[in-house]
N, C-alpha and C positions, 0 to 999 in steps of 0.2 A: 369636196365643197365647190359649188359653182364659182366661176371666176369673179362674177360681179359681187357676190357675197364676200369672197375673200378680200376683194379690193376695199369694200366698205369697212371690213374688220381692220385692215391695215390703217386706213384713214383714221378710224376711231382710236387705235392704239397710239398713233403719232400725235393725235390731239392731246391725249393724256400726258404723253411725255413732254410735249412742248408747253403744256399748261403749267408744269412744275409742281402742281399739287392737286389733290382731289378736292372737289368742292361740289356741294349739292345745294340747290336753291330750296329754301323753306317756303312752302306754299302759303299764300296769304290765308290767315285764319282770323275769324272774329271771336274765337273762343274766349279770348282775354278781355273782350269789350263788355263793360257793364251797361245797364240800360241808359244811363246818362251819356256815355260815350256814343252809343248807337244813335241817340237822338241828335246830339250836336254834330257828329260827323256826317249824318245824313243831310244836313243843311249847309255843309261847308261849300263855299263858292269855288274852291280849287279842287273839287273831287276828281276831276278828269286830268289832273297834272300827270305827265308821263315821266316816270323815273327810269333812267337807263338800266339795262339788265345788270351790269356790273355793280350798280349801287343798290340793288335789291338785296334782301336778307338771304344770306347763305351760311351754311356750315362749312368751314374750311379747316385744313390742317394748320396747326399753330405750334411753332418750334421754339418760341421764346420761353423764358423761365418764370413768368408771372404765374401766381397761384390761381387755381380755379376760383371764380367769383370776382376776379379783378377786371376792371375796365381799362382798356388801352386805346388811346386815340392816336392814329397815324395822320398827323396834320398834312403831310405832303400828299399822301394817297387819298385823303378824304374818306377814311374808313374808321369806324369804331369797332373794336373787338370786345366781346364778352367771353372771357376764358372759361372753357369747359374742362372737365377731366379728360384724361386720355389723349392729350395732344391735339385737341380740337378747340374751335372757338366759333361763336356766331359773329359773322361780320355784317355790319350795317353801313350803308352809305350815309355820309353826313355833310353838312355845310360847316365850314370852319371860318375863323376870323381872318379879316384882311391882314396882310403881312405886318403892318404897323400896329395892329390891334390884337394880334394873336397872343393868347395866353398859353404857357406850357409849364409843366412841373408835376409834382406829385401831391395829390390831395385825397380826401376821403369824402364819401357821400354823407353829409351831415344830416340831411333830411330829404324827403321827396314830397311833392304836392300834386294833387289831381286838379286839372283845369285851373291853374293858379292865376290870381290877379297879377298884372304887370305894373310895377312901380318904376318908371323910367328914372335912371340916376341923373344927377346934375350934369354929368359929362355928356350923357346922351341927349338930354334936353338942350344943352348948349350947341351940340354938334348937329343934331338931326331934328330937334323940336321946332315949334312947341307941341307937346303932348299933354293930355290931361294928367293930373297927378297920379291917378290910378285908373287902369283899364281892367274892367272885370274879365274873369275867365270866360272863354268861349272860343268858337272856331275862328273868329277874327283876331283873337289875341295873339301877339307875337310869340308867347311862350307855349302855345298849343295845349295839347291834352295832358302833359305831365312835365314836371321839372325835377331834376336832381340838383341839389344845392351843394356846391363843392366847398369844403372847409379845409383849412390847414390849422391843426390844433383845434382851438375853440373859436377860431375867427373865420367868418364868412369871407371867401375870396371875392364875392360878387360875380363869379363866373358860374355858368349853369350848363348842364346838358338838358336840352328841352325840345319840345315839339316845335311846330312851325305853322304859320299860315302862308308860307311861300315854298311849298315842296318842290317847285320847279327849279330851285337853286341848289338842290342836293347835288353834291359833287363839286361845288364851287367854293371859293374863299371870298365871301362878301359880308360876313356878319361882323358885329362889333366886338367879337372876341369869344362869344359863347359857341357851343357846339349844338347845331340844330339837327334834328332827325325828323322823319315823317311822323305824324301823330300815331299811326299804327305801330311803327317801330319803337317809339319811345314808350308806348303802353306795354309792348312786349318786354322791353328792357327793364322797366321799373318793376314789373311782376317777377323778374328773376333776381334783381339786385337786393342784397341785404344791407341794412343800415351799417355804416362804418366801412363799407367796401372801399378798397384802394382804387384810385383813379390815376392813371399815368397818361399824361399828354406829352407826346414827343415834340421837341422843338422843330421848327422848319429846318430842313436839311438832313434830318434823320428819318429813317423809315423802318417799319416793322418787317 
């Protein structure tokens, strides 16, 4: 084997060892987009937002004990995992809540919605408003293309996993407590998640 080729092979093997786990990026695909998604996303004013490579969608090794179909949010690392069979997961980059506003615990997916309207809560109106009472769904809506509504028992927690009109903040902690994803990623996630799926949001200071 030529010396240069051997050197590159060694560098590649060292990279795998130092990386700690195998991961592969999932190529962007519009296969899950319906006609309305294509129309609205084509006119999004943030279409050119750059997402860091580590916050793009990847398939990774997953060693925790959550069952396939579970969603786990690592608040510290700004990752959301959708658990797959065989010790794997799809890892998405997310925006999480500011430290004082971050929600954590165990919930279930009570329902999902496509291009949902946004109804600002009284707390958000007081802290960040004034906003209209209802903002129709669309690319400028803060909830983005999809929303997963988190319930505990039969009670809506008022926390969501949803799309965003600010994808440039993926990987940061600036939201009012909800978990934000790019619109393409939340479409992908909602297409995989079943109603009643378990959602585990780790508290600050813990990591997956």
